[in-house]
C-alpha positions as CSV (number, residue, x, y, z in Angstrom):
1,X,48.3,-7.5,-26.0
2,X,45.1,-5.8,-24.0
3,X,46.0,-2.9,-22.1
4,X,45.1,-4.1,-18.7
5,X,44.5,-0.3,-17.3
6,X,42.3,0.1,-19.6
7,X,38.8,-2.2,-19.5
8,X,37.8,-3.7,-23.2
9,X,34.8,-1.5,-24.4
10,X,32.6,-4.3,-23.8
11,X,33.3,-4.1,-19.8
12,X,33.0,-0.3,-19.7
13,X,29.3,-0.7,-21.6
14,X,28.1,-3.3,-19.2
15,X,30.0,-1.4,-15.9
16,X,28.0,1.5,-17.3
17,X,24.5,-0.1,-17.4
18,X,25.1,-1.6,-14.3
19,X,25.3,1.6,-12.9
20,X,22.6,3.4,-14.4
21,X,20.5,0.4,-13.3
22,X,21.9,0.6,-9.5
23,X,20.7,4.7,-9.5
24,X,17.5,3.6,-10.9
25,X,16.5,1.5,-8.3
26,X,18.0,3.7,-5.7
27,X,15.8,6.5,-7.0
28,X,13.0,4.1,-7.1
29,X,13.6,3.5,-3.7
30,X,13.7,6.9,-2.7
31,X,10.3,7.7,-4.3
32,X,8.5,4.8,-2.8
33,X,9.8,5.8,0.7
34,X,8.5,9.5,-0.2
35,X,5.1,8.3,-1.1
36,X,4.8,5.9,2.1
37,X,4.9,2.7,-0.1
38,X,7.4,1.5,1.9
39,X,8.1,2.3,5.9
40,X,11.7,3.7,6.3
41,X,12.1,0.7,8.6
42,X,11.8,-1.8,5.9
43,X,14.4,0.1,3.8
44,X,16.7,-0.2,7.1
45,X,16.0,-4.1,7.3
46,X,16.5,-4.4,3.6
47,X,20.2,-2.8,3.6
48,X,21.5,-5.8,5.5
49,X,20.9,-7.5,1.9
50,X,24.9,-6.9,0.8
51,X,24.6,-5.0,-2.7
52,X,21.0,-3.9,-3.2
53,X,19.1,-1.0,-3.3
54,X,18.6,-0.3,0.0
55,X,22.5,-0.8,1.3
56,X,23.9,1.6,-1.1
57,X,21.9,4.1,-0.1
58,X,23.5,7.4,1.3
59,X,22.2,7.8,4.5
60,X,21.5,11.4,3.7
61,X,19.3,10.2,0.8
62,X,17.4,8.1,2.9
63,X,16.4,10.4,5.3
64,X,15.2,13.4,3.4
65,X,13.3,11.1,1.6
66,X,11.0,10.8,4.6
67,X,8.3,13.2,4.5
68,X,8.8,16.1,6.7
69,X,12.7,15.6,6.8
70,X,14.6,18.1,5.2
71,X,18.1,18.5,4.7
72,X,18.5,20.7,8.1
73,X,16.6,18.5,10.2
74,X,18.6,15.7,8.5
75,X,22.1,17.1,9.8
76,X,20.7,17.5,13.3
77,X,19.7,13.6,13.0
78,X,22.9,12.9,12.1
79,X,24.8,14.8,14.4
80,X,22.5,13.3,17.4
81,X,23.0,9.7,16.1
82,X,26.6,10.3,15.7
83,X,26.4,8.9,12.1
84,X,28.8,10.1,9.2
85,X,27.2,11.9,6.3
86,X,29.3,9.8,3.9
87,X,27.8,6.6,5.2
88,X,25.6,4.2,2.8
89,X,22.9,2.3,4.7
90,X,24.6,-1.1,4.0
91,X,28.0,0.2,6.0
92,X,26.2,1.3,9.1
93,X,27.8,-0.2,12.3
94,X,25.6,-2.2,15.1
95,X,25.4,0.8,17.0
96,X,24.2,3.3,14.7
97,X,21.7,0.6,13.3
98,X,20.3,0.1,16.3
99,X,20.0,3.7,17.2
100,X,18.8,4.7,13.6
101,X,15.8,2.1,14.4
102,X,15.2,3.5,17.5
103,X,14.7,7.0,16.2
104,X,12.2,5.4,13.3
105,X,10.6,3.7,15.8
106,X,9.6,6.3,17.8
107,X,8.6,9.0,15.7
108,X,7.6,6.7,12.8
109,X,6.0,3.7,14.7
110,X,5.0,0.8,12.3
111,X,1.2,-0.3,12.7
112,X,0.6,-3.4,15.5
113,X,-2.3,-5.6,15.1
114,X,-5.2,-5.0,18.1
115,X,-6.2,-7.4,20.0
116,X,-9.9,-8.8,20.0
117,X,-10.2,-8.6,16.3
118,X,-13.3,-9.9,14.7
119,X,-14.1,-12.1,11.9
120,X,-14.7,-8.9,9.7
121,X,-12.0,-8.2,7.5
122,X,-11.6,-5.2,5.7
123,X,-9.2,-4.7,2.7
124,X,-8.4,-1.3,1.7
125,X,-5.5,0.6,-0.3
126,X,-4.5,3.1,-3.3
127,X,-6.3,3.3,-6.7
128,X,-5.3,0.4,-8.7
129,X,-3.5,-1.3,-6.2
130,X,-5.9,-4.4,-7.5
131,X,-7.7,-4.8,-4.5
132,X,-10.7,-6.2,-6.5
133,X,-8.3,-9.0,-7.8
134,X,-7.0,-9.8,-4.9
135,X,-10.7,-10.1,-3.3
136,X,-11.6,-12.1,-6.3
137,X,-9.3,-14.6,-6.0
138,X,-9.8,-15.1,-2.3
139,X,-13.7,-15.3,-2.8
140,X,-12.4,-18.1,-5.7
141,X,-10.4,-20.2,-3.3
142,X,-12.5,-19.8,-0.2
143,X,-16.0,-20.0,-1.0
144,X,-16.8,-20.1,2.4
145,X,-15.7,-16.4,3.4
146,X,-18.6,-14.4,2.3
147,X,-17.4,-11.5,-0.4
148,X,-19.5,-8.1,0.3
149,X,-20.9,-6.8,-3.2
150,X,-20.8,-2.8,-2.8
151,X,-23.5,-0.7,-4.0
152,X,-21.9,2.3,-6.7
153,X,-23.3,5.0,-8.5
154,X,-20.5,4.5,-11.2
155,X,-21.1,2.4,-14.5
156,X,-20.1,-0.5,-15.0
157,X,-16.3,-1.1,-16.3
158,X,-15.9,-3.4,-19.2
159,X,-16.4,-7.3,-17.7
160,X,-18.5,-6.0,-14.9
161,X,-21.4,-8.0,-14.1
162,X,-23.8,-6.4,-12.0
163,X,-24.4,-8.4,-8.4
164,X,-21.5,-9.9,-9.3
165,X,-18.9,-7.5,-8.8
166,X,-20.8,-4.0,-7.5
167,X,-24.2,-3.8,-7.2
168,X,-25.1,-1.2,-9.9
169,X,-27.4,1.7,-8.7
170,X,-28.4,5.5,-9.7
171,X,-28.5,8.5,-6.9
172,X,-31.8,8.1,-6.7
173,X,-31.6,4.2,-5.1
174,X,-28.4,5.3,-3.1
175,X,-30.1,7.8,-1.2
176,X,-32.9,5.1,-0.5
177,X,-30.1,2.9,1.0
178,X,-28.7,5.7,3.2
179,X,-32.0,7.3,4.3
180,X,-33.2,3.3,5.0
181,X,-30.2,2.6,7.1
182,X,-29.2,-0.7,4.7
183,X,-25.4,0.6,4.7
184,X,-22.5,-0.1,7.1
185,X,-20.5,2.5,5.6
186,X,-20.9,5.1,2.3
187,X,-18.4,7.6,1.0
188,X,-18.0,9.6,-2.2
189,X,-14.5,8.5,-3.8
190,X,-12.5,10.5,-6.3
191,X,-15.3,13.6,-5.7
192,X,-17.5,11.5,-8.1
193,X,-19.0,8.3,-7.7
194,X,-20.6,7.1,-4.2
195,X,-19.7,3.7,-3.0
196,X,-21.4,1.8,-0.2
197,X,-21.5,-1.3,1.7
198,X,-24.9,-3.2,2.5
199,X,-25.9,-4.5,6.1
200,X,-27.7,-7.3,5.9
201,X,-26.0,-10.1,4.4
202,X,-22.8,-9.1,6.5
203,X,-24.1,-9.0,9.8
204,X,-26.4,-12.8,8.4
205,X,-22.9,-14.2,7.9
206,X,-21.1,-12.7,11.2
207,X,-24.3,-14.3,13.2
208,X,-23.4,-17.7,11.2
209,X,-19.7,-17.4,11.9
210,X,-18.5,-17.1,8.9
211,X,-15.2,-14.5,7.7
212,X,-16.6,-11.3,5.9
213,X,-14.2,-9.7,3.4
214,X,-15.0,-5.5,2.5
215,X,-13.2,-4.7,-0.2
216,X,-13.6,-0.7,0.1
217,X,-11.8,2.6,-0.1
218,X,-10.0,4.3,2.8
219,X,-13.4,6.7,4.0
220,X,-15.1,3.2,4.1
221,X,-13.0,1.5,6.1
222,X,-13.1,4.0,8.7
223,X,-16.6,4.0,8.9
224,X,-16.4,0.5,9.8
225,X,-13.9,0.9,11.9
226,X,-16.1,3.6,14.0
227,X,-19.2,1.3,13.5
228,X,-17.3,-2.3,14.5
229,X,-13.8,-1.3,16.2
230,X,-13.3,-4.8,16.6
231,X,-13.1,-5.2,12.8
232,X,-9.4,-6.5,11.2
233,X,-8.4,-4.0,8.5
234,X,-5.9,-4.8,5.8
235,X,-3.9,-2.8,3.7
236,X,-2.9,-3.3,0.4
237,X,0.2,-2.2,-1.0
238,X,2.2,-2.1,-4.5
239,X,5.6,-3.1,-4.8
240,X,6.6,-0.1,-5.4
241,X,5.4,3.8,-6.7
242,X,6.6,2.6,-10.1
243,X,4.4,0.1,-10.5
244,X,1.4,1.8,-8.9
245,X,1.5,4.5,-11.6
246,X,2.1,1.7,-14.3
247,X,-0.9,-0.1,-13.4
248,X,-3.5,2.8,-13.5
249,X,-2.0,3.7,-16.9
250,X,-2.0,0.3,-17.8
251,X,-6.1,-0.3,-17.0
252,X,-6.9,2.3,-19.7
253,X,-10.3,3.4,-17.9
254,X,-9.1,6.7,-16.7
255,X,-8.0,9.9,-18.9
256,X,-5.0,11.4,-18.3
257,X,-6.8,14.4,-16.0
258,X,-8.7,11.3,-13.4
259,X,-5.5,9.6,-13.3
260,X,-3.5,12.5,-11.9
261,X,-6.6,13.2,-9.5
262,X,-6.4,9.2,-9.0
263,X,-2.6,9.0,-8.1
264,X,-2.7,12.4,-5.8
265,X,-5.2,10.4,-3.8
266,X,-3.3,7.6,-3.6
267,X,-0.5,9.5,-1.8
268,X,-3.0,10.9,0.6
269,X,-4.4,7.3,1.0
270,X,-0.9,5.6,1.5
271,X,-0.2,8.0,4.1
272,X,-3.1,6.5,6.2
273,X,-1.5,3.1,6.2
274,X,-0.8,3.3,9.8
275,X,-4.5,3.0,10.5
276,X,-4.5,-0.1,9.7
277,X,-3.9,-3.7,11.3
278,X,-1.8,-5.8,8.8
279,X,-0.3,-4.5,5.7
280,X,0.2,-6.7,2.6
281,X,2.3,-6.1,-0.3
282,X,0.3,-7.2,-3.9
283,X,3.3,-8.0,-5.6
284,X,1.9,-11.6,-6.7
285,X,-2.1,-12.2,-6.4
286,X,-1.8,-15.5,-5.2
287,X,0.7,-14.7,-2.5
288,X,-1.0,-11.5,-1.5
289,X,-4.5,-13.2,-1.2
290,X,-3.3,-16.1,0.7
291,X,-1.9,-14.0,3.0
292,X,-4.7,-11.6,3.6
293,X,-6.6,-15.1,4.8
294,X,-3.7,-15.6,7.3
295,X,-4.9,-12.5,8.6
296,X,-8.1,-13.6,8.8
297,X,-7.0,-16.6,10.9
């Protein structure tokens, strides 16, 4: 007869694997908060699902994963909110959850859409998040939307076609485009190549009442907003930081040094998502593309 106080080996192994998976899920979630892939408010919302990684995350770990909150500040926050440090997010009471939500909203407000936005739609996000793939899906499903073709000084990647994916130019031609005022925005990306958005096709399409989609980097998005404050800015997010790293490595188009530089830049880019009107998570290309279209109205 089996000893009821000692579960069979297979049960112990299964329990151990489950515990390891849960710890990894919580660690991944903390990385997502620290790199700003998800907002603290989103984690708090997820914690309402019993058994989720967010629900089982200790409130102390949650707070210290938020950038600029160390242990001393964390303890002051918990004392002010009257939340025990042994609490997990899923175990917060109604009052504690409300007060923590209010604290986060006051100090780390989530982006809100601005009124009076135009049909100039700007899609930006960190490296390897899949901006080009989502933009290509939109162009394929919605030919009525003009997908702007950027000019760049970098060489084509395998499979890229001049005039379709990018307009590939040399430095002299890029200088001419700038000098003649033919670019709506332009920037040097990752301290190497220059990218820019030709102005003419965009102005013509907008005059015709069409929606125009720009797939550009953070610097370019800021320039577009400065040039046209009514532009609608959409920030594309990865499902997680780990997935962003996997996508960049799996792409295989950059060496280790370049990947490290791009990931460092990605953290800076993710920190700027509050400047955008909308955020879309690219966990499924078709769904993400449709959500961007829905934003355009």
